[in-house]
N, C-alpha and C positions, 0 to 999 in steps of 0.2 A: 100152802100157808106155812110160814116158818116163823117161829117166835124165839127171840133170844133175850137174855137178861144181861144188860150191860152195866148193872150196878145201880141204875136209876129206874128200875121197873122194866117190865117186858116191852119189847119193840116187836111188833108183828108185821110181816111183809108177805104179800102175795104177788107173784110174777107170772105174766103170760107172754110168751115169745112166739113170733111167727117167722119161720124160716121156710120158704117154698122149696120143695124137693128138687125142682128143676134148676134153681140157681144156687141153692145151699148158702145163700147170703141173707143176713138179717134184713127183714122187712120192717118189723116193729117189735119192740119189747116194752111192755107196760109194767111198772112196779108200783104197787100201792103199799105204803107203810104208815104205821100209826104207833108212835111211842106212847106208852101208858101214861107218862107224865105230861103229855101235850094234848090239848084238845083238838088240834088240827092234824089232818092226815096229809101226807105228801104223795104226789103222783109224779113219777119220773118216766118220761117217754124217751126211748132210745130209737133213733132213726139211723138209716145207713149213712156212713161217711160220704162226703161229696154230693149229698143230695141238694139240688137247686130247688128252693122252695120260696120264691119271692112273695107268695100270697100269705106266708106264715102258717100257723097251726091254730085250728079251732077245735074245741072239744065241747060236747054236750053229754049230759047224763040224764037218762030217763026222759021225762017230759020237759025238763028245763031247757031254756033257749041256749043254743051253742054260744060259747064265749071265746073271743080271740085271746090267745095266750101270748104274752111277751116273751121273746126268746133272748136268753142271755148266754154268752160264751164265757166259759171259765176254763182257765188253764190248770191242769193237774199233771205235773211232771212235763213230759214232752207232748202229751196228748191234750187236745182241747175238748172240753165238754160243753154241751149246749143245754141249758135249762130253760124251760118255759114256765112262766108264772102268770096266774090269773090275777 
């Protein structure tokens, strides 16, 4: 857990990253952040580049039914970012 104050209250973020020892390549990184001034939290999933995933991404938390996430590609500099929104 890491919290920073960007001038509009604290923003706290927890990150979990999975990198298998045999490949040493990113398998999944999950970042959950919550700005103090915002009632909503943001979940950012990082998946490997070049991943072919025609079925998309679904996510479920605890006992809630899994939900399909809409995936959006966003350009940031030369790299493309993919964001999924419920």
